[in-house]
C-alpha positions as a Markdown table, in Angstrom:
| # | Residue | x | y | z |
|---|---|---|---|---|
| 1 | Met | -46.8 | 49.8 | 67.1 |
| 2 | Pro | -49.7 | 48.8 | 69.4 |
| 3 | Lys | -48.9 | 46.6 | 72.4 |
| 4 | Pro | -50.1 | 42.9 | 72.4 |
| 5 | Thr | -52.6 | 43.8 | 75.2 |
| 6 | Gln | -54.1 | 46.5 | 73.1 |
| 7 | Lys | -54.6 | 44.1 | 70.2 |
| 8 | Lys | -56.2 | 41.6 | 72.5 |
| 9 | Asn | -58.5 | 44.2 | 73.9 |
| 10 | Lys | -59.5 | 45.4 | 70.5 |
| 11 | Ala | -60.2 | 41.8 | 69.3 |
| 12 | Ala | -62.3 | 41.2 | 72.4 |
| 13 | Glu | -64.3 | 44.4 | 71.9 |
| 14 | Lys | -64.9 | 43.6 | 68.3 |
| 15 | Trp | -66.2 | 40.1 | 69.2 |
| 16 | Leu | -68.4 | 41.7 | 71.8 |
| 17 | Glu | -69.7 | 44.2 | 69.3 |
| 18 | Asn | -70.6 | 41.4 | 66.8 |
| 19 | Val | -72.3 | 39.3 | 69.6 |
| 20 | Gln | -74.5 | 42.2 | 70.6 |
| 21 | Lys | -75.9 | 42.3 | 67.0 |
| 22 | Asp | -76.6 | 38.6 | 67.1 |
| 23 | Gln | -79.6 | 38.1 | 69.4 |
| 24 | Asn | -79.9 | 34.4 | 68.3 |
| 25 | Phe | -76.5 | 33.8 | 69.9 |
| 26 | Leu | -77.5 | 35.3 | 73.2 |
| 27 | Val | -80.8 | 33.5 | 73.2 |
| 28 | Gly | -79.0 | 30.3 | 72.2 |
| 29 | Leu | -76.6 | 30.6 | 75.2 |
| 30 | Arg | -79.6 | 30.8 | 77.6 |
| 31 | Ser | -81.0 | 27.6 | 75.9 |
| 32 | Leu | -77.5 | 26.0 | 76.1 |
| 33 | Ala | -77.4 | 26.7 | 79.9 |
| 34 | Lys | -80.4 | 24.5 | 80.4 |
| 35 | Leu | -78.6 | 21.4 | 79.1 |
| 36 | Lys | -76.9 | 18.7 | 81.1 |
| 37 | Val | -73.1 | 18.2 | 80.9 |
| 38 | Thr | -73.6 | 14.7 | 79.5 |
| 39 | Asp | -75.9 | 16.2 | 76.7 |
| 40 | Val | -73.2 | 18.7 | 75.8 |
| 41 | Val | -70.6 | 16.0 | 75.7 |
| 42 | Ser | -72.9 | 13.9 | 73.3 |
| 43 | Ile | -73.3 | 16.9 | 71.0 |
| 44 | Ala | -69.6 | 17.6 | 71.0 |
| 45 | Glu | -68.9 | 14.0 | 70.0 |
| 46 | Lys | -71.3 | 14.3 | 67.1 |
| 47 | Leu | -69.8 | 17.5 | 66.0 |
| 48 | Val | -66.3 | 16.0 | 66.0 |
| 49 | Ala | -67.6 | 13.0 | 64.0 |
| 50 | Gly | -69.2 | 15.3 | 61.5 |
| 51 | Asp | -72.6 | 13.9 | 62.1 |
| 52 | Thr | -75.7 | 15.8 | 60.9 |
| 53 | Leu | -77.7 | 17.1 | 63.9 |
| 54 | Glu | -81.4 | 16.7 | 63.1 |
| 55 | Lys | -83.9 | 19.0 | 64.8 |
| 56 | Glu | -86.3 | 16.2 | 65.8 |
| 57 | Glu | -83.5 | 14.0 | 67.2 |
| 58 | Leu | -82.0 | 16.9 | 69.2 |
| 59 | Ser | -85.4 | 17.9 | 70.6 |
| 60 | Gln | -86.1 | 14.3 | 71.8 |
| 61 | Gln | -82.6 | 13.9 | 73.3 |
| 62 | Leu | -82.5 | 17.3 | 75.0 |
| 63 | Gly | -86.1 | 17.5 | 76.1 |
| 64 | Ile | -86.6 | 21.0 | 74.6 |
| 65 | Ala | -88.3 | 22.4 | 71.4 |
| 66 | Gly | -86.5 | 21.7 | 68.1 |
| 67 | Glu | -85.8 | 25.3 | 67.3 |
| 68 | Glu | -84.5 | 26.0 | 70.8 |
| 69 | Ala | -82.2 | 22.9 | 70.5 |
| 70 | Leu | -80.7 | 24.1 | 67.2 |
| 71 | Arg | -80.1 | 27.6 | 68.7 |
| 72 | Ala | -78.3 | 26.0 | 71.7 |
| 73 | Val | -76.0 | 24.0 | 69.4 |
| 74 | Ala | -75.4 | 27.0 | 67.1 |
| 75 | Ala | -74.4 | 29.1 | 70.2 |
| 76 | Leu | -72.1 | 26.3 | 71.4 |
| 77 | Val | -70.3 | 26.1 | 68.1 |
| 78 | Ser | -70.1 | 29.9 | 67.8 |
| 79 | Leu | -68.6 | 30.2 | 71.2 |
| 80 | Phe | -65.7 | 28.1 | 70.2 |
| 81 | Ser | -65.4 | 29.1 | 66.5 |
| 82 | Asn | -65.9 | 32.9 | 66.5 |
| 83 | Leu | -63.9 | 33.9 | 69.6 |
| 84 | Pro | -60.6 | 35.6 | 68.8 |
| 85 | Ala | -58.5 | 32.6 | 69.9 |
| 86 | Asp | -55.4 | 34.8 | 70.9 |
| 87 | Ser | -57.5 | 37.1 | 73.0 |
| 88 | Leu | -60.3 | 35.1 | 74.7 |
| 89 | Lys | -60.9 | 31.6 | 75.9 |
| 90 | Pro | -64.5 | 30.4 | 76.0 |
| 91 | Thr | -64.7 | 30.8 | 79.7 |
| 92 | Gln | -63.3 | 34.3 | 79.5 |
| 93 | Gly | -65.8 | 35.1 | 76.8 |
| 94 | Ile | -68.7 | 34.1 | 79.1 |
| 95 | Asp | -67.1 | 36.2 | 81.9 |
| 96 | Leu | -67.0 | 39.2 | 79.5 |
| 97 | Leu | -70.7 | 38.7 | 78.5 |
| 98 | Ala | -71.7 | 38.5 | 82.1 |
| 99 | Ser | -69.7 | 41.6 | 83.0 |
| 100 | Arg | -71.6 | 43.6 | 80.3 |
| 101 | Lys | -74.9 | 42.1 | 81.6 |
| 102 | Leu | -75.6 | 40.4 | 78.3 |
| 103 | Ile | -76.2 | 37.2 | 80.2 |
| 104 | Asp | -77.3 | 36.8 | 83.8 |
| 105 | Lys | -75.4 | 35.2 | 86.7 |
| 106 | Thr | -77.3 | 32.0 | 86.6 |
| 107 | Thr | -76.7 | 31.5 | 82.9 |
| 108 | Lys | -73.0 | 32.3 | 83.4 |
| 109 | Ser | -72.5 | 29.7 | 86.2 |
| 110 | Lys | -74.3 | 27.0 | 84.2 |
| 111 | Leu | -72.3 | 27.7 | 81.1 |
| 112 | Leu | -69.0 | 27.7 | 83.0 |
| 113 | Arg | -70.0 | 24.3 | 84.5 |
| 114 | Phe | -69.5 | 22.4 | 81.3 |
| 115 | Leu | -67.0 | 24.8 | 79.6 |
| 116 | Arg | -64.6 | 23.8 | 82.4 |
| 117 | Cys | -65.3 | 20.1 | 81.7 |
| 118 | Glu | -62.1 | 19.0 | 80.0 |
| 119 | Glu | -63.8 | 16.4 | 77.8 |
| 120 | Val | -66.2 | 19.1 | 76.3 |
| 121 | Ser | -63.3 | 21.5 | 75.7 |
| 122 | Met | -61.1 | 19.0 | 74.0 |
| 123 | Leu | -63.9 | 17.6 | 71.8 |
| 124 | Leu | -65.0 | 21.0 | 70.7 |
| 125 | Ala | -61.5 | 22.3 | 70.2 |
| 126 | Asp | -61.0 | 19.3 | 67.8 |
| 127 | Ala | -64.3 | 20.0 | 66.0 |
| 128 | Val | -63.6 | 23.7 | 65.6 |
| 129 | Gly | -60.1 | 23.0 | 64.4 |
| 130 | Ala | -61.4 | 20.7 | 61.7 |
| 131 | Lys | -64.0 | 23.4 | 60.8 |
| 132 | His | -61.4 | 26.1 | 60.6 |
| 133 | Ser | -59.3 | 23.9 | 58.3 |
| 134 | Glu | -62.4 | 23.4 | 56.1 |
| 135 | Gln | -63.2 | 27.1 | 56.0 |
| 136 | Ala | -59.6 | 28.0 | 55.2 |
| 137 | Thr | -59.7 | 25.6 | 52.2 |
| 138 | Leu | -63.1 | 26.9 | 51.0 |
| 139 | Gly | -62.0 | 30.5 | 51.6 |
| 140 | Thr | -59.5 | 30.3 | 48.7 |
| 141 | Val | -62.4 | 29.3 | 46.4 |
| 142 | Phe | -65.6 | 31.0 | 47.6 |
| 143 | Pro | -66.4 | 34.1 | 49.6 |
| 144 | Arg | -67.4 | 33.2 | 53.2 |
| 145 | Ile | -70.2 | 34.6 | 55.4 |
| 146 | Arg | -68.8 | 36.5 | 58.4 |
| 147 | Gly | -72.1 | 37.8 | 59.7 |
| 148 | Met | -75.8 | 38.0 | 58.9 |
| 149 | Trp | -78.5 | 40.3 | 60.4 |
| 150 | Thr | -82.2 | 40.5 | 59.7 |
| 151 | Arg | -84.9 | 43.1 | 60.4 |
| 152 | Cys | -88.6 | 43.3 | 59.6 |
| 153 | Ser | -90.0 | 46.7 | 58.4 |
| 154 | Leu | -93.2 | 48.2 | 57.0 |
| 155 | Ile | -92.7 | 50.3 | 53.9 |
| 156 | Ala | -95.3 | 52.9 | 52.9 |
| 157 | Asn | -97.0 | 52.4 | 49.6 |
| 158 | Phe | -98.0 | 55.8 | 48.1 |
| 159 | Asp | -100.6 | 56.4 | 45.4 |
| 160 | Arg | -98.0 | 58.1 | 43.2 |
| 161 | Glu | -94.2 | 58.6 | 43.4 |
| 162 | Tyr | -92.5 | 61.9 | 43.6 |
| 163 | Ala | -91.4 | 63.3 | 40.2 |
| 164 | Ala | -87.9 | 64.6 | 40.0 |
| 165 | Asp | -88.9 | 68.1 | 38.7 |
| 166 | Glu | -92.0 | 68.4 | 41.0 |
| 167 | Asp | -92.3 | 71.1 | 43.6 |
| 168 | Val | -91.7 | 69.4 | 47.0 |
| 169 | Leu | -94.2 | 71.6 | 48.8 |
| 170 | Ala | -96.9 | 70.6 | 46.2 |
| 171 | Tyr | -96.2 | 66.9 | 46.6 |
| 172 | Ser | -98.9 | 65.5 | 48.8 |
| 173 | Pro | -99.3 | 61.8 | 48.2 |
| 174 | Thr | -101.8 | 59.5 | 49.8 |
| 175 | Val | -100.6 | 56.4 | 51.7 |
| 176 | Arg | -102.4 | 53.3 | 50.2 |
| 177 | Gly | -101.0 | 51.0 | 52.8 |
| 178 | Phe | -97.9 | 49.4 | 54.1 |
| 179 | Ile | -95.8 | 46.5 | 52.7 |
| 180 | Pro | -94.0 | 44.2 | 55.1 |
| 181 | Ile | -90.4 | 43.7 | 54.1 |
| 182 | Val | -87.6 | 41.6 | 55.6 |
| 183 | Ser | -84.2 | 43.3 | 55.2 |
| 184 | Ile | -81.1 | 41.1 | 55.3 |
| 185 | Gln | -77.6 | 42.3 | 55.8 |
| 186 | Ile | -74.7 | 40.0 | 55.0 |
| 187 | Asp | -71.0 | 40.5 | 55.6 |
| 188 | Leu | -68.7 | 38.5 | 53.3 |
| 189 | Asp | -65.0 | 37.7 | 53.6 |
| 190 | Ala | -64.1 | 37.8 | 50.0 |
| 191 | Phe | -60.5 | 36.5 | 49.9 |
| 192 | Gly | -59.4 | 38.7 | 52.8 |
| 193 | Thr | -61.6 | 41.7 | 52.0 |
| 194 | Thr | -64.8 | 42.3 | 53.9 |
| 195 | Gln | -67.8 | 43.2 | 51.7 |
| 196 | Arg | -71.2 | 44.1 | 53.0 |
| 197 | Phe | -74.5 | 44.1 | 51.1 |
| 198 | Ser | -78.2 | 44.3 | 52.0 |
| 199 | Met | -81.4 | 43.2 | 50.3 |
| 200 | Gly | -85.1 | 43.5 | 51.0 |
| 201 | Leu | -87.5 | 40.5 | 50.5 |
| 202 | Thr | -91.3 | 40.4 | 50.4 |
| 203 | Lys | -93.1 | 37.6 | 52.2 |
| 204 | Ala | -93.4 | 35.6 | 49.0 |
| 205 | Glu | -89.7 | 36.1 | 48.2 |
| 206 | Leu | -88.7 | 35.1 | 51.7 |
| 207 | Ser | -90.7 | 31.9 | 51.4 |
| 208 | Thr | -89.0 | 31.1 | 48.1 |
| 209 | Phe | -85.6 | 31.9 | 49.7 |
| 210 | Ile | -86.3 | 29.6 | 52.7 |
| 211 | Asn | -87.6 | 26.8 | 50.5 |
| 212 | Arg | -84.5 | 27.0 | 48.3 |
| 213 | Met | -82.3 | 26.8 | 51.4 |
| 214 | Arg | -84.3 | 23.8 | 52.7 |
| 215 | Leu | -83.8 | 22.1 | 49.4 |
| 216 | Ala | -80.1 | 22.7 | 49.5 |
| 217 | Glu | -80.0 | 21.4 | 53.1 |
| 218 | Lys | -81.8 | 18.2 | 52.0 |
| 219 | Gln | -79.4 | 17.7 | 49.1 |
| 220 | Leu | -76.4 | 18.3 | 51.3 |
| 221 | Asn | -77.6 | 15.8 | 53.9 |
| 222 | Arg | -78.2 | 13.2 | 51.2 |
| 223 | Met | -74.6 | 13.8 | 49.8 |
| 224 | Thr | -73.2 | 13.7 | 53.3 |
| 225 | Lys | -74.9 | 10.4 | 54.2 |
| 226 | Lys | -73.8 | 8.9 | 50.9 |
| 227 | Ser | -70.2 | 9.9 | 51.6 |
| 228 | Thr | -70.4 | 8.5 | 55.1 |
| 229 | Ser | -71.9 | 5.3 | 53.8 |
| 230 | Ser | -69.0 | 4.9 | 51.4 |
| 231 | Arg | -66.5 | 5.5 | 54.2 |
| 232 | Asp | -68.3 | 3.0 | 56.4 |
| 233 | Ser | -67.9 | 0.3 | 53.7 |
| 234 | Leu | -64.2 | 0.3 | 54.3 |
| 235 | Val | -62.8 | -2.1 | 56.9 |
| 236 | Ile | -60.8 | 0.0 | 59.4 |
| 237 | Pro | -59.0 | -1.7 | 62.3 |
| 238 | Ser | -60.2 | -0.4 | 65.6 |
| 239 | Arg | -57.7 | 1.2 | 68.0 |
| 240 | Lys | -57.4 | -0.3 | 71.5 |
């Protein structure tokens, strides 16, 4: 039976392996390091309250580009929600990333500055706890995404395909051109079993995919606001 320390080390290394595949997380951490402690506290409060974080609002509040702001928030959430809780604390995760030179010393010191802020840690621990409860409930109904990776490639387009019974040495096709393709790999947790599948999308298919996700986001935001509006209509005595 492996010792507890061995299990912790394996969990930490697995997390590190996943992090190295997710460049958005590492870029997001560098963006996160630019923020003020008060800004991080504000974001944490919104996450706990379940508020929708709009790109334009975040950009205005944080003074950085909208996409960069979203990456910073995503990295913050990931740092608390994807760490193996029994093996690494967020501060230890940052130390590990720095020791493997995945983040520089300046980024490390700035991240540790607010991770050691008790208010930030408590707020995000509450937010992540609620999120884990939500995922545990949904995990009994739907498969959940554990990881996603993308890559852009150029696929050669030949004037004719190779026939199964054709002499390989005689096959000499002409390359008509190259087709840009986005390959997507998704790891799913299907009720305790990890399943991996990949797909390739043309530019038009990718645009359709993005538009459908934006539509889903808009519908979800509308449903969330309506739900929040219904809750706000109740008179709840304030606690002093």
